[in-house]
C-alpha positions as a Markdown table, in Angstrom:
| # | Residue | x | y | z |
|---|---|---|---|---|
| 1 | Met | 111.6 | 74.5 | 118.8 |
| 2 | Ser | 112.4 | 77.7 | 120.3 |
| 3 | Glu | 110.5 | 81.0 | 119.4 |
| 4 | Glu | 113.8 | 82.7 | 120.1 |
| 5 | Arg | 115.5 | 80.9 | 117.3 |
| 6 | Lys | 117.4 | 83.6 | 115.2 |
| 7 | Phe | 118.6 | 81.6 | 112.0 |
| 8 | Gly | 116.7 | 79.2 | 109.7 |
| 9 | Thr | 113.5 | 79.2 | 107.5 |
| 10 | Arg | 110.1 | 79.7 | 108.9 |
| 11 | Arg | 107.4 | 78.9 | 107.0 |
| 12 | Val | 104.1 | 81.2 | 107.3 |
| 13 | Ser | 101.1 | 81.2 | 105.2 |
| 14 | Met | 99.7 | 84.3 | 103.7 |
| 15 | Cys | 96.6 | 86.3 | 105.3 |
| 16 | Leu | 94.3 | 88.9 | 104.1 |
| 17 | Ser | 93.3 | 92.2 | 106.3 |
| 18 | Val | 89.4 | 91.9 | 106.1 |
| 19 | Arg | 89.1 | 95.8 | 106.3 |
| 20 | Gly | 91.8 | 96.5 | 103.8 |
| 21 | Ala | 90.0 | 94.0 | 101.2 |
| 22 | Leu | 86.6 | 96.0 | 102.0 |
| 23 | Arg | 88.4 | 99.1 | 101.1 |
| 24 | Asp | 90.1 | 97.5 | 97.9 |
| 25 | Leu | 86.3 | 96.2 | 96.8 |
| 26 | Gly | 84.8 | 99.4 | 97.5 |
| 27 | Gln | 87.0 | 101.3 | 95.2 |
| 28 | Arg | 86.6 | 98.8 | 92.4 |
| 29 | Arg | 83.6 | 99.6 | 89.9 |
| 30 | Gly | 83.6 | 96.2 | 88.0 |
| 31 | Ala | 81.6 | 93.2 | 88.9 |
| 32 | Lys | 84.5 | 90.8 | 89.3 |
| 33 | Ser | 86.4 | 90.1 | 92.3 |
| 34 | Tyr | 89.4 | 87.8 | 93.3 |
| 35 | Phe | 87.5 | 85.7 | 96.0 |
| 36 | Thr | 86.0 | 82.3 | 95.9 |
| 37 | Asp | 83.7 | 80.7 | 98.2 |
| 38 | Asp | 84.4 | 77.4 | 100.2 |
| 39 | Asn | 83.7 | 75.4 | 96.8 |
| 40 | Gly | 86.1 | 77.1 | 94.7 |
| 41 | Asn | 83.3 | 79.1 | 92.8 |
| 42 | Ser | 84.1 | 82.7 | 92.1 |
| 43 | Leu | 82.3 | 85.6 | 93.8 |
| 44 | Thr | 80.9 | 88.8 | 92.5 |
| 45 | Arg | 82.2 | 91.9 | 94.1 |
| 46 | Leu | 78.9 | 92.3 | 95.8 |
| 47 | Gln | 79.0 | 88.8 | 97.0 |
| 48 | Ala | 82.7 | 89.2 | 98.4 |
| 49 | Ile | 81.8 | 92.3 | 100.2 |
| 50 | Asp | 79.1 | 90.7 | 102.0 |
| 51 | Ala | 81.2 | 87.6 | 102.8 |
| 52 | Leu | 83.8 | 90.1 | 104.5 |
| 53 | His | 81.2 | 91.8 | 106.2 |
| 54 | Asp | 80.2 | 88.6 | 107.7 |
| 55 | Asp | 83.7 | 87.9 | 108.7 |
| 56 | Leu | 83.7 | 91.1 | 110.6 |
| 57 | Ala | 80.5 | 90.4 | 112.3 |
| 58 | Ala | 81.9 | 87.1 | 113.3 |
| 59 | Gly | 84.8 | 89.0 | 115.0 |
| 60 | Arg | 87.6 | 88.2 | 112.2 |
| 61 | Glu | 89.9 | 90.9 | 111.4 |
| 62 | Thr | 92.2 | 88.8 | 109.5 |
| 63 | Ile | 91.5 | 85.9 | 107.7 |
| 64 | Pro | 93.7 | 83.1 | 105.9 |
| 65 | Val | 94.4 | 83.0 | 102.3 |
| 66 | Ser | 95.4 | 79.4 | 102.2 |
| 67 | Asn | 93.2 | 76.2 | 102.8 |
| 68 | Glu | 96.0 | 74.7 | 105.0 |
| 69 | Cys | 96.0 | 77.6 | 107.6 |
| 70 | Ala | 93.3 | 77.2 | 110.5 |
| 71 | Asn | 93.0 | 76.9 | 114.1 |
| 72 | Pro | 93.9 | 74.3 | 115.2 |
| 73 | Cys | 96.6 | 74.3 | 112.8 |
| 74 | Pro | 97.6 | 71.0 | 111.0 |
| 75 | Asn | 101.0 | 71.8 | 111.5 |
| 76 | Ala | 100.7 | 72.2 | 115.1 |
| 77 | Gly | 103.0 | 69.1 | 115.4 |
| 78 | Lys | 105.8 | 71.3 | 114.0 |
| 79 | Gly | 105.4 | 74.1 | 116.5 |
| 80 | Cys | 102.5 | 76.3 | 114.9 |
| 81 | Lys | 100.0 | 77.8 | 117.5 |
| 82 | Gly | 97.0 | 78.3 | 114.9 |
| 83 | Phe | 95.7 | 81.2 | 113.0 |
| 84 | Asp | 95.2 | 84.4 | 114.9 |
| 85 | Phe | 91.8 | 85.9 | 113.3 |
| 86 | Gly | 92.3 | 89.1 | 115.5 |
| 87 | Lys | 93.3 | 92.3 | 114.3 |
| 88 | Gly | 97.1 | 92.4 | 113.2 |
| 89 | Gly | 96.8 | 88.5 | 113.8 |
| 90 | Gly | 97.4 | 86.0 | 110.9 |
| 91 | Cys | 99.6 | 83.0 | 110.8 |
| 92 | Pro | 102.5 | 82.4 | 113.4 |
| 93 | Gly | 104.1 | 79.8 | 111.1 |
| 94 | Tyr | 106.6 | 77.1 | 112.5 |
| 95 | Trp | 110.3 | 76.3 | 111.7 |
| 96 | Leu | 111.5 | 74.1 | 109.3 |
| 97 | Glu | 114.1 | 71.7 | 109.8 |
| 98 | Pro | 117.4 | 71.9 | 107.6 |
| 99 | Glu | 116.7 | 68.6 | 106.2 |
| 100 | Glu | 113.3 | 70.1 | 105.1 |
| 101 | Thr | 114.6 | 73.1 | 103.3 |
| 102 | Ala | 117.5 | 71.1 | 101.6 |
| 103 | Ala | 114.8 | 68.8 | 100.2 |
| 104 | Gly | 113.1 | 71.4 | 98.4 |
| 105 | Ala | 116.3 | 73.3 | 97.4 |
| 106 | Pro | 117.4 | 73.0 | 93.5 |
| 107 | Pro | 120.7 | 70.8 | 93.2 |
């Protein structure tokens, strides 16, 4: 499918700016955060800040929110180039075929 496609439905996964999340967590005063580790366990605010600093140290300015988004992408066969961890990066997404969007639409 061409990247120049002008109409249709494109599926993209959400991502998070690491620096933006650090700013947000730095302004909070409670111990709770909305972050979890790879096993789904909740992280405290300070644990989340440490994990985000680790991401920056590894060169990741942007991180995926979904477990389905990665590099290489499991949807590479549908045209996704894989998650871009750089500044301003994220999920490039892929185009859905009309029959895929019709199947998810209410009758």
